[in-house]
N, C-alpha and C positions, 0 to 999 in steps of 0.2 A: 643871415646865417640860419635863421629859423626855417627857411624854405628848404635848405639842404637836409636838415634833420627830418622834416616831414616827408620829403621824398625818399629818404633812406628808410624811414619807418614803413612807408607804403611798399617799397620794394621788398623789404624783409617779409612783411606780412603776405605779400603776393607770392613770393617764392616758398615760404613756409607752408602756406595753405595748399599750394600745388604739390609740394612734397608729401604732405599729409593725405591728400586726396587719393594718391595712387594706391597705398595699402588699403584704404577704405573701399575703393572700388573692387580691388581684387578680393577682399574679404566678403563684400556684398555679393559678388558673383558666386563665390564658394557657398555662401549661405543660401542663395537663390537656387543653386543646383541641388543642394541638400534638401531644401524645402520641396522642390519638385519631385525628388525621389521619394520623400516621405509621403507626399500627397498621392503618388502613384501606388505606394504600398498600402496606404489607408483605403484608397478606392478599391484595390484588389481584395483587401480583407472585407470591406463592406459588401462587395459583390458576392464573396464566398458565404458570408453570414446570411445574406438575402436568399441565396440558393438553398442553404441548409434549412432555413425557415420555410421556404416554399415546399421542400421535400417533406418536412414534418407535417405541414398542413395537408399535402396530398395524401400522405399515409393516414392522417386522421380522418379525412373524407372517406377513404377506402374502408377503414374500420367502421365508421358510422353506417355506410351502405351495407356492409356484410352483416353487421349486428341487426339491421332493420330488415334483412332479407331482400334487399333491393339489388339483386345480382346484375341486372342490366345496367344500372347506374354505376355499380362497382366496375363492371367490364369497360365502361366508357372512359375510365381513368387510365386504361392501358394504352400503350403506343399502338398496339394492334388488337383492338377490342374483340375481333373474331376469334383470336387464338387464346383469349383470356378464359381460364377455367375458374370461375368464382363459385360454382355450385358444389364442388367437392372441397373437402377440407373442413376447417373449423366453422361452426355455426355462429359462435360469438367470440370476439377478440377484445381484450382489454389491456391497457398498458400495465407493466409490472416494473416498478423501479427498484425492487428488492434484489434482483439478480445482478445488478451492475449497471454500468454506464452504457447508454446507447451510443452507437458509433455511426456517423454519416461522413463519408469521404467523397469529396468532389474530385474528379479527374482533372489533370492539368489543363486540358482544353476548355473545361467548364461546360461540357455538353453531355457528360456521363457521370454517374455517381453510384455508389453502393452503400448499403445500410445494413446494420445488425441492430434490431430493436427488440428489447425484452418485452414479453407479454404473457398473459394467461389466455388460454384457449379452451372453449367448451367444444368437445368433439362428440358427434353422434354417430354411432355405428348401428346399422339396421340389424335386427335379430334374424338370424338364419337358422334353420331352414324355415321357409314360409309354410306355416300350418294354419288351419282355420282359426285357432286362437290368436296367432300373430297377425293374421289378416284382419281380424276384428280390432285388435289393438291399434294397427296402422290406420284403420278407418276412423278411429277416435283420436288420432293425433299421437299415438304412442308407437310401440313396436320397435323402439330404438334403445340402445344403451348409451347413457350420457356420462361423460367423464370430463374433468377439468385437468389440464396439464399446463405446467409452466414451460416456456420455451422461448425461441427466438424467431422473429420474422427476418428472413434473409431476402433482401430485395436489390434489384438493379433498376436504375432510373436512367432516362434519356431525355435530353432537352430538345424539343421539336418546336420550331418557330417561336422561340423564347418562352415556351411553356414546358414545365416538367411533366413527364408521363412515366408510368410504371412499365418497365420492360419485362420483368419477371418478378414474382413474389412467391415465397414459400414459407410455411410454418414448419419449424424443426423442434420437436420435443426435446427438452433438456435431459 
């Protein structure tokens, strides 16, 4: 009689474990699909953050080159360096966090972006008309009016061969 009880117990355990396994596999599949979706979202967010940081670093390099007077190096950061006009405009640019938050937006395809970055700019305007006194001042490194303005750098960026480049960049006084 003991053998009948053992086989009944084994049969019950076998059937109960099979019945319990079905909801667990369905739940595991649901969790697996949710995990894959979360992983895709996390990877997309990580890619976006990496792009934003790459654009910030590209802009910092541009500012360093402009501040150093290295116009050819600054032009090399553009998608079309021949069309880049780095000689006109501010002579010195610096970050300004007092005016508000900077905004960098990556386009849906991940190959274009726009930015509005707050900054201070030192602008030099040559003194006109050119007289002998102004000509002497220019020969000695002067002959310009200097002023500092707060404003915004408005820029468009494009991703070429996996590398961000500046498409256009302009300083707008506030």
